[in-house]
C-alpha positions as CSV (number, residue, x, y, z in Angstrom):
1,M,0.0,0.0,0.0
2,K,1.2,3.5,-0.8
3,M,2.0,5.9,2.0
4,I,-0.8,8.3,1.4
5,I,-4.4,7.3,0.8
6,F,-6.8,9.9,-0.6
7,R,-10.3,8.6,0.0
8,V,-13.6,10.3,-1.0
9,D,-16.3,9.2,1.4
10,D,-19.3,11.5,2.1
11,R,-19.6,10.0,5.6
12,L,-15.9,10.6,6.3
13,I,-15.2,8.2,9.2
14,H,-17.5,5.2,9.8
15,G,-17.1,1.4,10.3
16,Q,-15.8,0.6,6.8
17,V,-13.2,3.3,7.1
18,V,-12.1,2.2,10.5
19,E,-12.1,-1.6,10.0
20,G,-11.2,-1.8,6.3
21,W,-8.7,1.0,6.0
22,I,-7.4,2.3,9.3
23,K,-7.1,-1.0,11.2
24,N,-6.3,-3.2,8.1
25,F,-3.3,-1.0,7.1
26,H,-2.4,0.1,10.7
27,I,-2.7,3.8,9.7
28,P,-1.4,6.0,12.4
29,Q,-2.8,9.3,11.2
30,V,-6.0,10.5,9.6
31,F,-6.4,13.9,8.0
32,I,-10.0,15.1,7.5
33,A,-10.0,17.8,4.8
34,N,-13.4,19.5,5.1
35,N,-14.3,23.1,5.5
36,R,-17.5,22.4,7.4
37,V,-16.0,19.9,9.9
38,R,-12.9,22.1,10.4
39,D,-15.0,24.6,12.3
40,N,-17.4,22.3,14.1
41,A,-16.0,21.1,17.4
42,M,-18.9,18.7,18.0
43,Q,-18.5,17.0,14.7
44,Q,-14.8,16.7,15.3
45,M,-15.4,15.1,18.7
46,I,-17.8,12.6,17.2
47,L,-15.4,11.6,14.3
48,Q,-12.4,11.3,16.7
49,S,-14.4,9.0,19.0
50,V,-14.7,6.2,16.4
51,V,-11.0,5.8,15.5
52,P,-8.7,3.4,17.3
53,P,-6.9,5.0,20.3
54,R,-3.5,5.2,18.7
55,T,-4.7,6.9,15.5
56,A,-4.2,10.6,15.4
57,V,-6.9,12.6,13.7
58,S,-6.3,16.2,12.4
59,F,-8.9,18.5,10.9
60,F,-8.0,20.9,8.0
61,S,-9.9,23.2,5.7
62,L,-9.1,22.4,2.1
63,E,-6.8,25.5,1.9
64,E,-5.1,24.6,5.2
65,L,-4.3,21.1,3.9
66,K,-2.7,22.5,0.8
67,S,-0.6,25.0,2.8
68,V,0.7,22.4,5.3
69,W,1.0,19.4,3.0
70,D,4.8,19.7,2.5
71,T,5.5,20.2,6.2
72,F,4.1,17.1,7.7
73,S,6.1,13.8,8.0
74,K,5.5,11.7,4.9
75,R,7.1,8.8,6.5
76,R,3.9,8.0,8.4
77,Q,1.2,6.3,6.4
78,T,-1.7,8.8,6.2
79,L,-5.4,8.5,5.3
80,V,-6.8,11.8,3.9
81,L,-10.6,11.9,3.9
82,F,-12.6,14.1,1.5
83,E,-16.3,14.4,1.6
84,S,-16.8,14.9,-2.1
85,I,-15.2,14.6,-5.5
86,F,-15.2,18.4,-5.7
87,D,-13.1,18.6,-2.5
88,L,-10.6,16.0,-4.0
89,M,-10.5,18.1,-7.2
90,L,-9.5,21.2,-5.2
91,C,-6.6,19.2,-3.7
92,D,-5.5,17.1,-6.6
93,S,-2.3,19.1,-7.0
94,L,-1.1,17.2,-3.9
95,I,-1.4,13.8,-5.6
96,N,1.9,12.1,-6.5
97,N,3.3,8.6,-7.2
98,N,3.0,7.8,-3.5
99,T,-0.8,8.5,-3.4
100,Y,-3.5,5.8,-3.5
101,I,-6.7,7.3,-4.7
102,N,-9.9,5.7,-3.5
103,I,-13.5,6.7,-4.2
104,G,-15.4,4.8,-1.5
105,C,-18.8,6.2,-0.8
106,V,-20.8,9.0,-2.5
107,A,-24.6,8.9,-2.0
108,S,-27.0,8.9,-4.8
109,R,-28.3,12.3,-6.0
110,E,-30.5,13.4,-8.8
111,H,-28.9,12.8,-12.1
112,S,-26.1,10.7,-10.6
113,I,-24.8,7.5,-12.3
114,S,-24.2,4.3,-10.3
115,L,-20.5,3.2,-10.4
116,S,-21.0,0.7,-7.6
117,D,-23.4,0.0,-4.8
118,T,-21.9,2.9,-2.8
119,V,-20.7,5.4,-5.4
120,F,-23.1,7.5,-7.4
121,L,-21.5,10.3,-9.4
122,E,-22.7,13.1,-11.7
123,P,-21.4,13.0,-15.3
124,D,-18.9,15.9,-14.6
125,E,-17.5,14.0,-11.6
126,I,-17.0,10.9,-13.7
127,K,-15.4,12.9,-16.4
128,Y,-13.0,14.4,-13.9
129,L,-12.1,11.0,-12.5
130,Q,-11.5,9.6,-16.0
131,G,-9.1,12.5,-16.5
132,L,-7.4,11.8,-13.2
133,A,-7.2,8.1,-14.1
134,N,-5.2,9.1,-17.2
135,R,-2.5,10.3,-14.8
136,W,-2.9,8.2,-11.7
137,E,-4.5,5.0,-10.5
138,V,-8.1,5.6,-9.3
139,H,-9.8,2.9,-7.3
140,V,-13.6,2.9,-6.9
141,K,-14.4,0.5,-4.1
142,K,-15.6,0.6,-0.5
143,L,-13.1,-1.8,1.0
144,P,-9.5,-2.6,0.1
145,W,-10.3,-6.2,-0.8
146,D,-13.2,-5.4,-3.0
147,R,-12.9,-5.3,-6.8
148,D,-12.6,-1.9,-8.5
149,A,-15.6,-0.6,-10.3
150,D,-15.0,0.4,-13.9
151,I,-15.0,4.2,-14.6
152,T,-13.7,4.1,-18.1
153,G,-16.9,3.3,-20.0
154,K,-19.5,4.9,-17.7
155,F,-19.7,8.3,-19.4
156,R,-18.1,9.7,-22.5
157,Q,-18.8,13.0,-24.2
């Protein structure tokens, strides 16, 4: 597994993230990149309460994450959680060869297209991911041991 995991999950931290990603890969630090949660102490407390005791959780706005990215220790495996494809898009300049990109859970919305049983994206989000997949590996799956959903043929313009 690569050192940095960028995961899009509209629920941020929940059982699949804890059991399938944090515990399975012994991830010592989680960064939550979300403008709404960054300023909500109650939401932060709830999210921190579900991770294993030795897992550090830090909260950043999207701009803060970009500004501190180069200063944190990249020797520690890190899970970075984004709530939406749009949030990932705003931070995609941080992606490099050491980044594992995972689209895990995005709820169904009007006009969304099902990529898997947990990922429903709008056509422009799929198009963005297809472009991202031309440069980097993009994995659409809820758990590490699941098979990847195909994004290549879902939407073409």
